[in-house]
C-alpha positions in Angstrom: -31.8 -36.6 -28.4 -29.6 -33.7 -27.7 -32.5 -31.3 -29.5 -35.1 -32.8 -27.9 -34.0 -32.2 -24.5 -33.2 -28.3 -25.8 -37.2 -28.1 -27.0 -38.4 -28.1 -23.5 -39.5 -24.9 -22.5 -38.2 -23.7 -19.3 -39.6 -20.7 -16.9 -37.3 -17.4 -16.3 -35.3 -17.4 -13.5 -35.0 -14.4 -11.4 -31.8 -14.1 -10.4 -29.8 -12.7 -7.1 -28.3 -9.4 -7.7 -25.3 -10.4 -5.7 -25.1 -13.8 -8.6 -25.7 -12.2 -11.4 -22.7 -11.4 -14.0 -22.0 -7.4 -14.8 -19.8 -5.1 -16.5 -18.8 -3.8 -13.4 -18.0 -7.4 -11.7 -16.1 -8.6 -15.3 -14.3 -5.5 -14.6 -14.0 -5.8 -11.1 -12.4 -9.6 -11.5 -10.1 -7.6 -14.5 -8.7 -5.4 -12.0 -8.0 -8.4 -9.2 -5.9 -10.0 -11.9 -3.6 -7.1 -13.1 -3.2 -6.6 -9.7 -2.1 -10.3 -9.1 -0.1 -9.9 -12.2 1.5 -6.9 -11.2 2.6 -8.1 -7.3 3.7 -10.9 -8.3 7.5 -11.7 -9.0 10.5 -14.1 -10.5 11.8 -16.3 -8.1 13.3 -18.7 -10.9 16.3 -19.4 -10.4 17.4 -21.3 -13.7 16.4 -21.7 -17.1 14.4 -24.0 -17.1 11.9 -22.6 -14.6 13.0 -18.9 -16.4 11.0 -20.5 -19.4 8.2 -22.3 -17.7 7.4 -19.3 -15.8 7.3 -17.2 -19.6 5.2 -19.8 -20.2 2.7 -19.4 -17.5 2.5 -15.5 -17.3 2.7 -15.4 -21.5 -0.7 -17.7 -20.7 -2.3 -15.4 -18.0 -1.7 -12.4 -20.6 -3.1 -13.6 -23.4 -6.2 -14.6 -21.4 -6.3 -11.5 -19.8 -6.6 -9.8 -23.5 -8.7 -12.5 -24.6 -11.0 -11.2 -21.4 -11.2 -7.7 -21.9 -11.4 -8.7 -26.3 -14.7 -10.5 -24.7 -15.8 -7.6 -22.2 -15.4 -4.9 -25.2 -17.8 -7.9 -27.7 -20.6 -7.4 -25.0 -19.9 -11.4 -24.6 -20.0 -11.2 -20.5 -19.9 -15.5 -19.9 -16.5 -15.3 -22.0 -14.6 -12.3 -20.4 -15.3 -13.6 -16.8 -14.2 -17.6 -17.8 -11.0 -15.9 -19.4 -10.6 -13.8 -16.4 -10.4 -16.8 -14.1 -8.3 -18.5 -16.8 -6.1 -15.7 -16.9 -5.5 -15.5 -12.6 -5.4 -19.2 -12.3 -2.3 -19.2 -14.3 -0.5 -16.8 -12.8 -1.4 -18.2 -9.5 0.0 -21.2 -10.3 3.0 -20.1 -10.8 2.7 -18.7 -7.3 1.8 -22.7 -6.3 4.5 -23.6 -8.0 6.9 -21.5 -6.2 8.1 -20.0 -9.4 6.6 -16.0 -8.5 6.4 -14.4 -5.5 2.9 -13.9 -4.3 4.8 -11.9 -0.8 2.8 -13.5 1.6 -0.9 -12.3 0.1 -3.5 -14.7 0.6 -6.0 -12.6 -0.6 -4.6 -12.5 -4.5 -3.2 -15.7 -4.4 -3.6 -19.3 -3.3 0.0 -19.8 -1.0 2.2 -22.1 -0.7 
């Protein structure tokens, strides 16, 4: 069934340059996430919170590294997806009040 739906030829869609995924756009989001990672500081006040925060930041760092790897391989879609996951882990830390976003409502979704 899946193969049957994929046999249909589709017309080439012209993309709006503002909606096209480019190396520059992925690098831009890598930069934004790096800024968020640098700006957010720990609010963890006990060992359990510290452990949770370490997990969040480890996931963010792993996804950011994956994004760079995918970018280096020329896989822009996976790079873009990975960097968005990385930023989401950092943002979750701010939202959960494990990280201080220092009032920056551009880099973070503030509590």
